[in-house]
N, C-alpha and C positions, 0 to 999 in steps of 0.2 A: 556511425557513434563512437568517437574516440574513447578509449579506458586509459585512466591512468594508471601507470605499472606503480604500484608498493617497492617501498627498498629502503633500507637504514641511510639514515641517514651519517650524516661524517659524525656527527657529536655523539649519535647512538652507537656507532663503531668503535667508537674510544670511549667509549664507558663499557662496553664490552669486552675489549680488550682489557682492560682495566678492571675488570672483575675476575677475569681470567686469570691474568699476572698474580693479582691479589692472591684465589683459590692455591696458585702455584706453589706460593712465596711461602702460602700456610702448611701447607699438605709435605713440600719437598723436608721440609726438616723432620716429620713427622715419618715419612716414608722411610729417611736415612736413619731415626733413632731403631724403628722396628727391624731394620734389617741389621743394625750392629746387636741390635737385642738377641736377632735369632744364632748371629753367628757365637755370640757369647754365649748362648743354648748349646750351641754345635759344640761348642768347645767343652765346656762344662761334659757335656755326653762322651767326648774323646777322653776326657779325664777320667771318669768314672769307671770305664772299659779298660784303662791301666790300672785304676785303682784296684780293681775287683782278680785284674790279673796278676796283680803283685799280692795281694791279699791271697789268693789261691797257692801260691808262690810258696808262701810263707807258710797256709797250712799245711803242706808237701814237707817243709823242711822244719821242721819243729819251731814255728813262729817266727823264722828268720826270715828277713826281707834277705833282696838278691845282694851280693857283694858290688864294691865300685872302687876296683883297683887300676889305676891309670899307667904308671909307670913306677919301673924298678930304678933304683939307684945303680950305674954301671958296673961297681964293683960288689953288691951284692946279689945272690942268690938264694931264692927260695927255699925251702927246704923240701924233699920229696912229698910229690904229690900237691904243691902248692901251686896256685895257678900264679901266672906272670901278667895276666891282664884279664879281668873278670869285671862285667859293665850290665848294670839292670836291665838294658835293652840289646842284651846277646840274642842271636837266635836261638843257644841253645839254653836260655834264661827265660825270657819271658815269652820270645815267640811261641812255645808250646801251649802257653797260657792263653791266648789272646782267643776270642772266637772266631768261628770259620766266616770267611767271606768276608774277612778285614785285617790277614795276611799283609802286614805290609812289606815292599819289596827290600831285597837286601843292601846297603851302602855301599860294599863293596866284596871280594872274595877272598879276603884274607882268611887266616888260618881260624880265625877266630869274629867271624861274620857279624857286624850289626846289622840292625833293621831301623826303618824310618819311612817317613809317607804315611798316607792315610790316617789313621787315627792318632799318629803319632805329628801332625799339623792343625794348628790352630787357624781356621778361617780368616782371622782381622792378623794372622801375621802377616810379615815383608812378602814381597815375590820371591819364589824362589826356596823360602826355607823348607825343608824335609823333615826336623824335629824342632817344634816349640818347647819340650818340657824337659825337665829336668829330677831327679830324685833328689831329697833331701838326703845329704850327706849323711846326718845321725841316725838315718833308717837302715842304715849298710850294715848288711852283718859281717862284712870286712871292708877296710879301705887301705890306702897309701899310709903307710907308715906315720908320717907328718903329721895325718889326720886323726889316728890312732893314739899317738904322744899326745893331742890336745883334748883327748875324752877323759873326762872322770874316770871312767872304767875300761881303758884304751888296755889294751895286751900288744906285746911284741909279734907281729908277724914276720918281719925279715932281722931288722937291728933297729934299735931304740936308737930315736935322734937326740941327745944331748940338749941340744942349742933349743928345742922345743919346751917351754915349760908351762907357757902361759894356756888354762883352760879355758876350752871354749864352748862345750857341751858333755854329755851323755849319748853314748849309743842305746839305743831301745830297739825293741822288736812289736809283735805283733801281741806278744804277751803284755806290753810293760803298762802301768796303769795310765790312763788318761789319755786313749789311742783317740775318741773324739777332737780333742785339741792338738794331736802330732801330727805336723806336715809331713806325709808322704812323699808326695809330689809335685811340683808347680809351673807356672809359666817362666821361663827362665830367656834373657839374652842368648842369641845364638854365639857361639865361641869358638866354631870351628865352620872352614869353609872349602868343598871339593868340587869337584865340575860337575854334580849335579844340584847345588846349592847351600845351602845353611844349615847346620846341625848345632842346636844345644848342647850344654855341655853335659856331662854325664849326671853333674852334684851338681848343687848351692848348697850354701849355707854353714860353708866353713869360713868365708871373708867375713870381719866384721867380728871384733873381738866381745860383743854383747849385743845382744838378740836386737833389742830394738834397731840398731845400727843395721841390720841386714833387711830391715823394712822400710824404714824412711831416712836413708841415708850414711854410704860409705863412704868418705869423704875421697876423692881422688879415682875410687873405681871407676874405670872404662870397660868398653865393651865392642868389640869389630878393629876396625882398622887392619886387617890381613885380606888377602887375597891369594890365594894357593893357585899352582899351575892348573889354567884352564877355569879357574873359577872365576862366579862374578864378584867383586868386591861388595866386602859387608862395611856400610859407614861407619866410622871410628865414632862413637857417642860417649861421654860424661854421663854415664846411665847414675853412677853414685849407690846403686842396689842391683843384684843378680836376679831381684823379680823384675820381669817386663811389663809393668802397669799400663805402658801405652797402647796396647791392644785393645783396652775395654774403657778408654774414657769417655767420661759423661761430657755432656756439649759445654759445661759449666767449667770443666776441666782443660778444655782444650786449648783454652787461650794463655795456660800455664807453659812453665818448663817444659821442652817439647820431651827430652829422653829423662829426665829428671823422675824421683819417686813420687811420680805425679797421678791418680790413677785407681782403676781397678784389676784384681788379678783372681784367675779359678784358681784355688785351692783344693786337693785332694788329700783326705785325711788318712790315718791309719786305721780307722773302722770303716771305708770305704767311701765315705760320704764327700760330697764335692760344693766347695761355697765360690760364691763369688765377691770378694771381698774389698772393700776402699783402702788406701793407704793409711787412710786417718781411723780406721777400723782396726788395723794393726799395731800402728805405732803411734806415738804422740811428736810431731814436727819439732816443737819447742825443744823437749829434752830427750827426743832421741830414744827414750823408752818402749820396751813393749807393751802394749796394753792385756797381753797375754790371753787374746781373742785365740790365737793359735801360737801354737809351740813349736821350736824347733827340734827341743828338746825337752825333757824334766829337769835339767838343768836350770833352765831358761829363769823359774820360779825364784829361785834364791838367788839369782844373779842380775837381776833386771834394775842395773845401776848405768 
């Protein structure tokens, strides 16, 4: 007796393949969104650890956060005991406040070594990035003189620059009122490139004359376009902001301007908490005014025009 072997017909096989393809098309975006949500959460965790370290530093330094002194004018010598270059991510400043087990490797072996890697890297940043975060310049206990000259409560560290007259903010400390709104650290575009990879600048918040501009558009502000000896090239982008919104964009944002201020960014505040905020949470694109959800400094409130 011959038995008839059962098998899928061509039509049945095509139906099964079609169903599988449909399920894949439905699930892949959801999986991608879940992966991005996990990366954004890891980024927020990194910033929270850095905020905790910065707050602990301030507790031991009478409420003052670390300095961000980059360069000296060639003809100016600081007073006795005053540093020529100090940055928040120096080994001697933040390094000893980070939790054990997440100590990042040194960027170099200079007299004033800095740190990057591990908790300094956002998992959604570009490949080769070694430091994704920058400190708000107005939280600095000391800064370059041109920054101090632009602060309403600045002071003379080296020599006042009479060419700087426009005020852009006010310096604040851990003891300043309104800490839950004051930006301490955030995600930034890379501005430095060495053989090991890309590094964000030490600070953000000086560019742009008004607080709203810094959130939703500094006309003509670019990032990248450099390549140091032995370093991979960092792409030149018309970013129009120091904040790197591109790392945590929602699917509805991805069809908009490539590196322009559209998307979301993790911000750590002076009280230690972290929020993932969209560009339109922070500023009004039409008027370029800050929504005062986050403050670069207390000066923002009276100068939001």
